[in-house]
C-alpha positions in Angstrom: 12.4 -4.9 23.4 9.7 -6.0 25.9 6.1 -6.1 25.4 3.3 -6.9 27.7 1.7 -10.3 27.4 -1.8 -8.8 26.6 -0.6 -6.5 24.1 0.5 -7.2 20.5 3.8 -5.9 19.2 2.2 -3.7 16.6 -0.7 -2.3 18.6 -3.2 0.2 17.2 -2.3 3.6 18.2 -4.3 4.9 21.3 -4.0 8.4 23.0 -4.6 6.7 26.3 -1.8 4.2 26.2 0.6 6.2 24.1 3.5 6.4 26.6 3.6 2.6 27.3 3.8 2.0 23.6 7.0 3.9 23.1 10.4 2.5 23.3 13.4 4.7 24.1 17.1 3.9 23.8 20.3 5.8 23.6 22.0 6.1 20.2 24.7 7.9 18.6 24.2 11.3 17.0 25.7 11.2 13.4 26.0 15.1 13.5 28.2 15.6 16.5 28.8 12.1 17.5 27.5 12.6 21.0 24.9 10.5 22.7 21.4 11.1 21.8 17.9 9.7 22.3 15.8 7.6 19.9 12.1 6.8 20.4 10.5 4.2 18.6 6.8 3.6 18.2 5.4 0.3 16.6 1.8 0.8 15.3 -0.5 -0.1 12.5 -2.2 2.2 10.1 -5.9 1.4 9.0 -6.3 0.0 5.4 -2.4 0.1 5.2 0.0 -2.2 7.3 2.2 -2.1 10.3 4.9 0.6 10.5 7.7 1.6 12.8 8.0 5.4 13.6 11.3 6.6 15.0 12.3 10.1 16.3 15.8 11.1 17.1 17.0 14.1 19.2 20.3 15.1 20.3 20.7 17.5 23.5 24.3 18.3 22.6 23.9 19.9 19.1 19.9 19.9 19.1 20.0 17.8 15.9 16.5 16.2 15.2 15.5 13.5 12.8 12.1 11.6 12.1 11.6 8.5 10.1 9.0 5.8 9.1 9.7 2.3 7.9 7.1 -0.4 6.9 7.4 -3.4 9.3 6.7 -5.8 6.6 8.4 -7.4 3.5 8.7 -5.5 0.3 5.4 -6.0 -1.7 5.4 -8.2 -4.9 4.2 -5.2 -6.9 5.2 -1.4 -7.1 2.3 1.0 -6.3 1.3 4.3 -8.1 -1.1 6.3 -6.2 -2.6 9.5 -7.7 -5.1 11.8 -6.0 -6.9 14.8 -7.2 -6.8 17.8 -4.7 -10.0 19.7 -5.1 -10.5 21.5 -1.8 -9.1 22.1 1.6 -10.2 18.9 3.0 -8.1 17.1 0.6 -5.0 18.8 2.0 -5.5 17.2 5.3 -5.2 13.7 3.8 -2.5 11.7 5.6 0.3 10.4 3.3 3.0 7.7 4.0 6.1 7.6 1.8 8.7 5.0 2.2 12.5 5.7 1.7 11.9 4.2 -2.0 9.0 6.5 -2.8 8.9 9.5 -5.3 6.5 12.3 -5.0 5.2 14.1 -8.1 3.1 17.3 -8.6 2.5 17.5 -12.2 1.1 21.1 -12.1 4.4 22.2 -10.5 6.4 20.1 -12.8 8.0 19.0 -9.5 9.4 15.6 -8.4 11.1 14.5 -5.2 13.0 11.4 -5.8 13.9 8.9 -3.0 17.6 9.4 -3.2 18.1 7.5 0.1 15.8 9.8 2.2 14.0 8.9 5.2 10.4 7.8 5.1 7.8 10.4 5.6 4.4 10.6 7.5 2.6 13.8 7.1 -0.2 15.4 5.5 -0.3 16.9 1.9 -0.5 20.3 3.5 2.5 19.3 5.8 4.4 18.3 2.5 3.8 21.8 1.1 5.1 23.3 4.4 8.3 21.3 4.0 8.8 22.4 0.4 8.3 26.0 1.4 10.8 25.6 4.4 13.5 24.0 2.1 13.2 26.7 -0.6 13.4 29.5 2.0 16.5 27.8 3.5 18.1 27.7 0.1 17.1 31.2 -0.7 18.7 32.3 2.6 22.0 30.6 1.7 22.1 32.1 -1.6 21.5 35.6 -0.2 24.4 35.1 2.3 26.6 33.9 -0.4 25.8 37.0 -2.7 26.3 39.3 0.3 29.8 37.7 0.8 30.7 38.3 -2.8 29.4 41.9 -2.8 31.4 42.6 0.4 34.5 41.1 -1.2 34.0 43.4 -4.4 33.8 46.5 -2.1 37.0 45.5 -0.2 39.0 44.6 -3.4 38.3 44.2 -7.1 36.7 41.1 -8.3 37.3 39.3 -11.6 34.7 38.4 -14.4 34.3 34.8 -12.8 33.0 36.2 -9.6 30.6 38.8 -11.4 29.4 35.8 -13.4 29.0 33.8 -10.1 26.9 36.6 -8.6 24.7 36.9 -11.7 24.1 33.0 -11.7 23.1 33.1 -8.0 20.8 36.1 -8.6 19.0 34.2 -11.5 18.8 31.1 -9.3 17.3 33.2 -6.5 14.8 34.7 -8.9 13.7 31.2 -10.2 13.4 29.9 -6.6 11.2 33.0 -5.7 9.0 32.3 -8.7 8.6 28.5 -8.0 7.8 29.6 -4.2 4.9 31.7 -5.5 3.5 28.8 -7.6 3.8 26.5 -4.6 1.8 29.0 -2.3 -0.6 29.6 -5.2 -1.3 25.8 -5.5 -1.5 25.5 -1.8 -4.1 28.1 -1.5 -6.0 26.1 -4.2 -6.0 28.7 -6.9 -6.4 25.5 -9.2 -7.0 21.8 -8.8 -4.0 19.7 -9.0 -2.8 16.0 -8.7 -0.7 14.7 -5.9 1.2 11.4 -6.9 3.1 8.8 -5.0 5.3 6.3 -7.0 6.8 3.5 -4.9 8.4 0.4 -6.4 8.4 -1.3 -3.0 4.7 -0.9 -2.7 4.9 0.4 0.9 3.5 4.0 0.3 0.0 5.2 1.1 -2.3 8.1 0.8 -5.4 8.2 3.1 -9.0 7.6 1.8 -11.2 9.7 4.0 -14.2 7.9 2.7 -12.8 4.4 3.5 -14.1 1.6 3.3 -16.0 3.2 0.3 -14.3 4.1 -3.0 -12.6 7.3 -3.4 -13.5 8.7 -6.9 -10.7 11.2 -6.5 -7.9 8.5 -6.1 -6.5 6.1 -8.5 -4.3 3.3 -7.4 -2.2 1.1 -9.9 0.1 -1.7 -9.1 2.7 -2.5 -11.6 5.6 -5.0 -12.1 9.1 -3.7 -11.1 11.8 -3.4 -13.7 15.2 -5.2 -13.2 16.7 -1.8 -12.2 14.0 -1.2 -9.6 14.6 -4.7 -8.2 18.3 -3.9 -7.8 17.5 -0.5 -6.2 15.6 -2.6 -3.6 18.4 -4.9 -3.0 16.5 -7.8 -4.5 18.6 -10.5 -6.3 17.4 -12.5 -9.2 16.0 -15.9 -8.3 18.1 -18.9 -8.9 16.5 -21.0 -11.8 16.8 -24.7 -11.3 18.2 -26.6 -14.4 15.1 -28.4 -16.0 17.1 -31.5 -16.7 17.5 -32.2 -13.0 13.7 -32.1 -12.4 12.2 -35.6 -12.0 9.1 -36.9 -13.5 6.0 -35.1 -12.1 4.1 -37.2 -9.4 0.4 -37.6 -8.9 -0.4 -35.4 -5.9 -4.1 -35.3 -6.1 -4.5 -38.0 -3.4 -1.8 -36.7 -1.2 -1.4 -34.0 1.4 2.1 -32.4 0.9 4.0 -30.8 3.8 6.8 -28.4 3.6 8.5 -25.9 5.9 7.9 -22.1 5.8 8.3 -19.1 8.2 5.3 -18.0 10.3 4.1 -14.6 8.9 3.5 -13.5 12.4 6.5 -14.4 14.5 8.8 -15.5 11.7 9.5 -19.0 13.4 9.7 -22.2 11.3 6.4 -23.8 10.8 4.6 -26.5 8.8 2.5 -25.8 5.8 0.1 -28.3 4.4 -1.0 -28.3 0.8 -3.7 -30.4 -1.0 -4.9 -30.3 -4.7 -8.7 -30.7 -5.1 -11.5 -29.9 -7.6 -14.4 -27.4 -7.3 -17.3 -28.8 -9.1 -18.2 -26.9 -12.4 -15.1 -24.9 -11.8 -11.5 -26.1 -11.9 -8.7 -27.4 -9.8 -7.5 -25.5 -6.8 -4.5 -25.8 -4.4 -5.7 -25.5 -0.6 -2.8 -24.5 1.7 -3.0 -24.3 5.6 -0.3 -23.1 7.9 -0.2 -23.6 11.7 2.5 -22.1 14.0 3.2 -24.0 17.3 5.2 -21.1 18.7 2.6 -18.2 18.5 -0.4 -20.2 17.7 -1.1 -18.3 14.4 -3.3 -20.2 12.0 -4.1 -19.3 8.3 -5.4 -20.9 5.1 -5.2 -19.9 1.5 -6.6 -21.1 -1.8 -4.8 -20.8 -5.1 -5.8 -21.7 -8.7 -4.0 -25.0 -9.8 -4.6 -24.2 -13.6 -2.8 -20.9 -14.1 -4.1 -17.8 -15.9 -7.4 -18.3 -17.9 -7.5 -17.1 -21.6 -10.1 -14.4 -20.6 -11.1 -12.6 -17.3 -14.4 -13.5 -15.6 -16.9 -11.4 -13.8 -19.7 -12.6 -11.6 -22.8 -10.4 -10.7 -25.0 -12.0 -7.9 -28.4 -10.4 -7.4 -29.4 -11.5 -4.0 -33.2 -11.7 -3.1 -33.2 -14.5 -0.6 -31.1 -15.3 2.7 -30.3 -18.7 1.0 -27.8 -16.8 -1.2 -25.7 -16.3 1.8 -24.9 -20.2 1.5 -23.5 -19.9 -1.9 -19.8 -21.0 -2.2 -17.4 -18.3 -3.4 -13.6 -18.4 -4.2 -12.0 -15.0 -3.9 -8.5 -15.2 -5.7 -5.6 -12.8 -4.8 -6.0 -11.2 -8.2 -9.8 -10.5 -7.9 -11.8 -7.5 -6.9 -14.8 -7.8 -4.7 -17.4 -5.0 -4.7 -21.0 -4.2 -3.5 -22.2 -1.4 -5.6 -25.3 -0.9 -3.4 -23.0 0.1 -0.5 -20.5 1.9 -2.8 -17.8 -0.5 -1.6 -15.0 -2.0 -3.7 -12.0 -4.0 -2.6 -9.7 -4.1 -5.5 -7.2 -7.1 -5.7 -8.4 -8.5 -2.6 -5.3 -8.7 -0.5 -7.1 -8.8 2.8 -9.7 -11.4 2.0 -8.1 -12.8 -1.2 -7.2 -16.7 -1.3 -10.3 -17.8 0.5 -12.8 -20.4 -0.4 -15.9 -19.9 1.7 -19.4 -18.9 1.4 -20.9 -15.4 0.8 -21.8 -15.1 4.4 -18.2 -16.1 5.4 -16.7 -13.3 3.2 -19.1 -10.8 4.6 -18.3 -11.8 8.2 -14.6 -11.5 7.5 -15.1 -7.9 6.3 -17.3 -7.0 9.2 -14.8 -8.6 11.7 -11.7 -6.7 10.2 -13.5 -3.3 10.2 -15.1 -3.8 13.6 -11.7 -4.4 15.2 -10.0 -1.7 13.6 -9.0 1.3 15.5 -8.5 4.5 13.5 -5.3 6.5 14.6 -6.1 9.0 11.9 -9.4 9.8 13.5 -7.8 12.5 15.6 -5.5 15.5 15.4 -5.9 18.9 13.8 -6.4 17.3 10.3 -9.3 15.1 11.5 -12.7 15.5 10.2 -15.2 14.3 12.8 -17.8 13.6 10.2 -15.7 11.1 8.4 -13.5 7.9 9.3 -15.4 6.2 12.2 -18.8 7.2 10.9 -18.3 5.8 7.4 -17.0 2.6 8.9 -19.8 2.3 11.5 -22.6 2.9 8.6 -20.9 0.3 6.4 -20.6 -2.3 9.3 -24.3 -1.8 10.1 -25.2 -2.3 6.4 -23.1 -5.6 6.3 -24.8 -6.7 9.5 -28.2 -6.3 8.0 -27.0 -8.3 4.8 -25.6 -11.0 6.9 -28.8 -11.1 9.1 -31.0 -11.6 5.8 -32.5 -8.1 6.4 -31.1 -6.4 3.3 -30.3 -7.7 -0.1 -27.6 -6.3 -2.3 -25.7 -7.1 -5.6 -22.2 -8.7 -5.3 -19.7 -8.3 -8.0 -16.6 -10.5 -8.2 -14.1 -9.7 -11.0 -10.9 -11.5 -11.8 -8.7 -10.6 -14.8 -6.9 -13.9 -14.3 -10.1 -16.0 -14.6 -9.6 -17.8 -11.2 -12.4 -16.5 -9.0 -15.7 -18.3 -8.6 -19.3 -18.0 -7.3 -21.6 -21.0 -7.0 -24.5 -21.5 -9.4 -27.1 -23.3 -7.2 -28.9 -24.3 -10.5 -26.1 -25.9 -12.1 -25.8 -27.3 -14.6 -28.8 -25.0 -15.6 -28.4 -21.3 -15.9 -29.0 -19.3 -12.5 -31.3 -16.3 -13.1 -29.7 -14.4 -10.2 -26.1 -15.1 -11.3 -24.7 -13.4 -14.3 -21.4 -14.7 -15.5 -19.3 -12.5 -18.1 -16.1 -13.5 -19.9 -14.2 -10.6 -21.1 -10.8 -9.9 -22.9 -8.1 -8.4 -20.7 -6.9 -4.9 -21.1 -3.0 -4.1 -21.7 -2.8 -3.0 -18.1 -4.3 -6.1 -16.7 -2.0 -8.4 -18.9 1.0 -6.0 -17.7 0.0 -6.6 -14.1 -0.4 -10.4 -14.3 3.0 -10.6 -16.0 1.8 -12.0 -19.2 3.7 -9.5 -21.3 6.9 -10.5 -19.6 6.5 -14.1 -20.6 8.9 -15.6 -23.1 7.0 -18.2 -25.1 9.7 -19.0 -27.8 13.4 -20.0 -27.1 12.7 -19.4 -23.4 15.6 -21.8 -22.6 18.0 -19.3 -24.1 19.7 -16.7 -21.9 17.6 -13.5 -22.2 
C-alpha cells in the first residue's frame, strides 16, 4: 500500500480528496469464487480512533459486502454505551459497532449479538432500516415455503407433520409481523427508547452531537472483561513469573532505566526511558519517554509509583488570576478532567492522561487536538449544520480566552485511584482557591480499577 509523503496513512476524511484516499485491489468472491473488487479507506473518526472501511463488490454474481474494523489494538477495558433516543435528531447519530459488539434495544426486547458478523458503520435510523429489511426477507422466505406446502397439498395429500409445519410457519410469520409493527412504531418515535452497544473489545462508538461537551442522554461505562470474553477476543492469559526467580529489588531512584518497546505510530523497535522521581507534597511518580528513530514519533507519560490510594481524590480549582495557569497538574489515566463553566468533561482522560504539566499546558493540548480535528461526520444527509463544528469552534474560543487570561473558570480533577495532583501554591498552608476532597470509591469504581478481582489471601495458590 503506497501513500504520499505529505499525507498520513490514516488521514481525516475529506470530500475533496476522497478518491486519492481509496485503495483498490482484486480479491476472491466468497459467493461465486470469481474475481471481485475490494476498496479500502483508512480514516479517523473524531473523538474515537482510526478505522479501516472496506467495501467488496463482485461483477459476476453482484454480491456486495461492507465492513469496518478498528485499526488499533484491543482496548484494556470493554465499553457499554447507552443512549436515550428522544427525537428524530437522535436517530441521525452515527454508530460504529465492531465485529465483537452487541446491540440491544430494551423496549423491543431485542439483542443482536456479534456471532462473527462484520463491523458496522451506520446511523441509528439506518440500523432500524436493516432490521426491517432482514425481517421482510425472512417473511418472504416463510411465505414462499408456505405456498410450496399448500401447492403440494393440492397436488397430493399431506400428512399431519406437513400440516403442523404449515401451522408453525404461519405462527412464526404472525410473530414477525407483530415485531415489525413494534419496530416501525419505535422508529416513528411513538415512545422514547434506549439504544445500547456492548463491546468487550472497547472498539465501538456512538456519536455525541454535542462534542466536546457532555451528552446528558448518553451513558458510557467501561468494565473489566471476563475470562470468557478474553478467550472470545483471542487473548491468552499472561505468563506469570515464578516469584522465587525474582532477584532482590534494586534502588532505581537515581537511575534512568532503558528498555525496548514498539513505536505506537509505526510499530518499529524503539527505546523507552524511565525515571522514578518525587513530586513535592504528593508522591512518587514514574516518568516515561519514548522516541522513535524511524518515524520521529515522540511521547511522554507519567504513571503513579505508589499504586492505588485507599480513597479517591477530587481537586476543584477556582481560577481568579492568570498566575493560576502556571500551577503544576498531573492528569492520570484513571482521572477525569472537567470544566463545569464550559459544560465540558473528559472522563478517564485517555487523550490527555498520563501527563505532568501546567494548567496552561493541559488547556493548550486540548485546544491543539480540537483545532486540528476535521469532522467527517459534519456532512451527509444526517448532519445538522448547527452542531459539530460550531460546538467545537465555540469551545476552542472559550479555551483560548482562558489561556490568554481573559476568562476564569473552575477546573475539576477527579481520580478514584487517588493518583492525580493539582499544585497548592500556598503549601504547606491551605490554598483558598483549591478545594481538595477525599472520598470513598463506589462499587463500580472498585470494579473498574480491578480491586474486586484482587486476591489478598492465598494468592500463590492456583485459582
